C-alpha positions as CSV (number, residue, x, y, z in Angstrom):
1,X,103.2,97.9,110.6
2,X,102.3,100.1,107.6
3,X,104.6,100.0,104.6
4,X,107.3,102.6,104.4
5,X,107.3,104.9,101.4
6,X,110.0,107.0,99.7
7,X,109.5,109.9,97.3
8,X,112.0,110.7,94.6
9,X,111.0,113.7,92.5
10,X,112.8,114.8,89.3
11,X,114.1,111.3,88.9
12,X,114.2,111.0,85.1
13,X,115.6,107.5,84.4
14,X,117.4,107.0,87.7
15,X,115.4,104.0,88.9
16,X,117.4,100.9,89.6
17,X,120.2,102.3,91.8
18,X,117.8,104.1,94.2
19,X,115.9,100.8,94.6
20,X,119.1,99.1,95.7
21,X,120.1,102.0,97.9
22,X,116.8,102.1,99.7
23,X,116.4,98.3,100.0
24,X,115.7,97.4,103.6
25,X,114.7,101.0,104.4
26,X,111.4,101.4,102.4
27,X,108.8,99.1,100.9
28,X,107.9,101.3,98.0
29,X,109.4,104.3,96.1
30,X,107.3,106.9,94.2
31,X,109.4,107.9,91.3
32,X,108.2,111.3,89.9
33,X,108.9,113.5,86.9
34,X,107.0,115.8,84.6
35,X,107.0,113.3,81.8
36,X,107.1,109.5,81.4
37,X,110.3,107.8,80.2
38,X,110.6,104.5,78.3
39,X,112.6,103.0,81.2
40,X,109.5,103.4,83.3
41,X,108.0,100.3,81.8
42,X,106.8,97.9,84.5
43,X,109.6,96.5,86.5
44,X,109.8,92.9,87.7
45,X,109.0,92.7,91.4
46,X,111.7,91.4,93.7
47,X,111.4,90.4,97.3
48,X,114.6,92.2,98.0
49,X,113.9,95.6,96.4
50,X,111.3,98.2,97.1
51,X,108.3,98.3,94.7
52,X,108.5,101.1,92.1
53,X,105.5,103.4,91.5
54,X,105.7,106.0,88.7
55,X,103.9,109.3,88.8
56,X,103.8,112.0,86.2
57,X,103.4,115.3,88.0
58,X,104.9,118.8,88.4
59,X,106.2,118.9,91.9
60,X,105.9,122.7,91.9
61,X,102.1,122.4,91.9
62,X,101.1,119.0,93.0
63,X,102.9,118.0,96.2
64,X,99.6,118.0,98.2
65,X,98.6,114.9,96.2
66,X,101.4,112.8,97.7
67,X,100.6,110.3,100.4
68,X,102.5,110.4,103.7
69,X,106.2,109.6,103.1
70,X,108.9,108.3,105.3
71,X,111.9,109.1,103.1
72,X,112.6,112.0,100.8
73,X,115.3,110.9,98.3
74,X,116.7,113.6,95.9
75,X,119.8,113.6,93.8
76,X,121.4,114.5,90.5
77,X,119.2,117.5,89.7
78,X,120.4,120.8,88.5
79,X,119.4,124.3,87.5
80,X,121.0,123.9,84.1
81,X,120.0,122.2,80.9
82,X,118.4,118.8,81.5
83,X,117.8,119.6,85.2
84,X,114.5,120.5,86.7
85,X,115.5,124.0,87.8
86,X,113.3,123.5,90.9
87,X,115.1,124.1,94.2
88,X,113.5,121.3,96.2
89,X,115.9,121.7,99.1
90,X,114.9,125.3,99.5
91,X,112.6,126.6,102.2
92,X,109.7,127.0,99.9
93,X,109.6,123.4,98.6
94,X,110.9,121.7,101.7
95,X,108.0,123.2,103.6
96,X,105.6,121.5,101.2
97,X,107.4,118.2,101.3
98,X,107.6,118.2,105.1
99,X,103.8,118.5,105.2
100,X,103.8,115.0,103.6
101,X,106.5,113.6,105.9
102,X,105.5,111.1,108.5
103,X,105.0,113.1,111.7
104,X,107.0,110.7,113.8
105,X,110.1,111.2,111.6
106,X,111.9,109.9,108.6
107,X,114.9,110.4,106.4
108,X,116.2,112.9,103.8
109,X,118.7,111.2,101.5
110,X,120.3,113.7,99.1
111,X,123.5,114.9,97.4
112,X,122.4,118.5,98.0
113,X,121.2,119.1,94.5
114,X,119.4,122.4,93.9
115,X,119.6,123.4,97.5
116,X,118.8,127.1,97.1
117,X,119.2,128.8,100.4
118,X,121.4,127.7,103.4
119,X,119.0,125.2,105.0
120,X,120.8,122.2,103.7
121,X,124.2,123.4,105.1
122,X,122.5,124.0,108.4
123,X,121.3,120.4,108.5
124,X,124.9,119.2,108.2
125,X,126.1,121.2,111.2
126,X,127.0,119.4,114.4
127,X,123.8,120.5,116.1
128,X,121.6,120.0,113.0
129,X,118.8,122.3,112.1
130,X,115.4,122.8,113.6
131,X,112.4,124.4,111.9
132,X,109.7,125.0,114.4
133,X,107.2,126.0,111.7
134,X,107.5,122.5,110.2
135,X,107.9,120.9,113.6
136,X,111.0,119.1,112.4
137,X,114.6,118.6,113.4
138,X,117.2,117.6,110.8
139,X,120.4,115.9,111.9
140,X,123.1,114.3,109.9
141,X,123.0,110.6,110.7
142,X,126.0,109.1,112.4
143,X,125.3,106.0,110.3
144,X,125.8,106.9,106.7
145,X,125.9,103.2,105.7
146,X,126.5,102.9,101.9
147,X,125.2,106.4,101.0
148,X,128.5,108.3,101.2
149,X,130.2,106.2,98.5
150,X,127.3,107.4,96.2
151,X,127.9,111.0,97.1
152,X,124.8,111.1,99.3
153,X,124.1,112.3,102.9
154,X,121.6,110.5,105.1
155,X,119.8,113.1,107.3
156,X,117.5,112.0,110.1
157,X,114.2,113.9,110.5
158,X,112.6,113.9,113.9
159,X,109.8,115.9,115.6
160,X,111.2,119.2,116.8
161,X,111.3,119.8,120.6
162,X,108.9,122.6,121.4
163,X,110.5,125.9,122.3
164,X,109.8,127.6,125.6
């Protein structure tokens, strides 16, 4: 079975808690930001935590460089000072990220930061949200596990049923 991979853009120094939150879900997390931080020094490996890989890139331009991902993790970003100002949960950027998502499905784990248009709210509806252009259906997971206590929502991503 191939290793499962998570992508966390605009992460800044938010490293250890996501590793614990995603333990048992993914094998590796790609932490990404436009600059390197001192806390990105090599971390000790632990058999119980996902490996950490650090990438310096501008997600507005370089998403096509990502490998296939299984989890898109995104939180604590803003449009204000200190935030990325990039609306990664908007249609424009989600389209690019979904091109990197495992075609058989995966997870979006987020606090709804920088959501832009109404797509995120649609994902939280009882029936979820389907985007045929992306070939994806987004549904709030009935199993929120430990994510809710951290202000996060776990959204399941599955292949969209074709329309007739």
